[in-house]
C-alpha positions in Angstrom: -0.1 0.1 0.0 1.5 3.4 -1.0 1.7 6.4 1.3 -1.1 8.1 -0.6 -3.4 5.1 -0.2 -2.7 5.1 3.6 -3.5 8.7 3.8 -6.9 8.3 1.8 -7.7 5.5 4.3 -6.8 7.8 7.2 -9.0 10.5 5.7 -12.0 8.2 6.0 -13.8 9.2 9.1 -17.0 8.6 11.0 -18.5 11.9 9.9 -19.4 12.5 6.3 -18.8 16.2 6.5 -15.3 15.5 7.8 -14.8 12.8 5.0 -15.6 15.4 2.3 -13.3 18.1 3.7 -10.3 15.8 4.1 -10.8 14.2 0.7 -11.0 17.5 -1.0 -8.0 18.7 0.8 -6.0 15.6 -0.1 -7.1 15.8 -3.7 -6.6 19.5 -4.2 -3.9 20.7 -1.7 -1.9 17.9 -0.4 0.5 17.7 -3.4 1.6 21.3 -3.0 2.7 20.8 0.7 6.3 20.7 1.8 7.6 17.7 3.8 7.0 19.4 7.1 3.5 20.4 6.4 2.8 16.7 5.2 4.0 15.5 8.6 1.8 18.1 10.3 -1.2 16.9 8.3 -0.5 13.3 9.4 -0.5 14.6 13.0 -3.8 16.5 12.4 -5.3 13.2 11.3 -4.6 11.9 14.8 -7.2 14.3 16.4 -10.6 13.0 17.3 -13.3 13.3 14.5 -15.4 16.0 16.3 -12.3 18.1 17.3 -10.9 18.0 13.6 -14.4 18.8 12.2 -14.7 21.9 14.6 -11.3 23.0 13.4 -12.1 22.6 9.7 -15.5 24.2 10.0 -14.1 27.2 11.9 -16.1 26.4 15.1 -12.8 26.0 17.2 -9.3 27.3 17.0 -5.9 25.9 17.6 -2.9 27.3 19.4 -0.7 25.0 17.3 0.5 27.3 14.5 1.3 24.5 12.1 -2.2 23.0 12.6 -3.6 26.5 11.9 -1.8 26.8 8.5 -3.3 23.6 7.3 -6.7 24.3 8.8 -6.8 27.5 6.9 -6.0 25.7 3.7 -8.9 23.3 4.5 -11.3 26.3 4.9 -10.5 27.4 1.3 
């Protein structure tokens, strides 16, 4: 299984809204990320579904600057 396949699998979550946001981000933005941002994205995927959805939808903020950069890209 390739790294991209693993990421696609990790982007499948229990919430449809989150699935849609993560899949769009993976398809449209991930390829333009640098190595550090890609690692940050993998860490971001470690968050609980509701916490990650709240960040992606703008209902919550993060104090982690690196998370914040990626969340802003997701909100595009």
